[in-house]
N, C-alpha and C positions, 0 to 999 in steps of 0.2 A: 606839623612838627612843633613840638613844645619848645619853649625857650629853655635853653640849657641842655638841649639834646642835639648833638651834631648829626647823628644818623641812627637809623634803626638797624637791626641785624638783618641783612639781606644776603643769605649764604650763596646765592647764585650771581651776585653782582661782582664783576671782575674788572671794572673799568680802570681801577688804579693799577692792577697787575698788567693790563694791556698797555696802559700809558707807559709804564716802566719799560716794557719790551720795546715799544716804538721808540721811546726816548734813548734807550741804550745804544741805538745805532748812531746817535749824534756824537757819542764819546764825551758828552758833557754830563755833569752830575745832575741827578734827578732830585728836585727839592720837594719833599713831602710836607704838606701844610696841614693835613688833617689833625695830627697830634697837637700842633701849635694852636689851631682853632679850638680844639677840644679843651686844652689847658685854659684858654681865655674864658670859655663858657663855664668851666669848673670854678673859675675865680669870680664868676658873676658878671663878666664883660662879654656882651654879644658882639662878635666880629662881623655880623651879617646885617644887611639892610633889613628893615622891619617888614618889607613886603615880599622878599624872596631871599634866596640863598647866595646872592652876589655879595662879595665882601664890602663892608662899610669902609669909611676912612680908617677906622681902627683896624679892620681886617686887612686893608691894603698895607698898613704900617707893619703888621705881623709878617706879611709876605715880603715886604721890602727888607725887613730885618733878617729874614731867613735867606734871602738872596745875597745880602751883604755877607752874612756868616759863611755861606757856601763859597762865595768869591774869595774870601780870606782863607778859608780852610783848604781850598784847592789851589790857592795862589794863582788864580786865573788872570789877574792883571799885573802880576809881578809886584804886588804890594808888600810882600813879606821879605823883600830883598834887604841887603845891608844898609842901603841909603834911605829906606823908608822910615819916616817917623810918624807913628800913629797919632792921630789927633784926639783920640779918646782915652 
């Protein structure tokens, strides 16, 4: 895989679709990271370790930000209530 290329076109690959189906049973939001990782690559920042496709520290920060955004968007911890004061 070339630097700057997240994945090739594999028309028969359905892992994300299957993950979404499995995860739907939990009732929790599914957090899709492929587009965020692709955006990082498009900006010239590789979110993966140099020797495989596991996330680097930068990639883990992308995932953490996506998780935080999902928690806030779905108010999973009651952080959007009237007594909450955002720190950012």
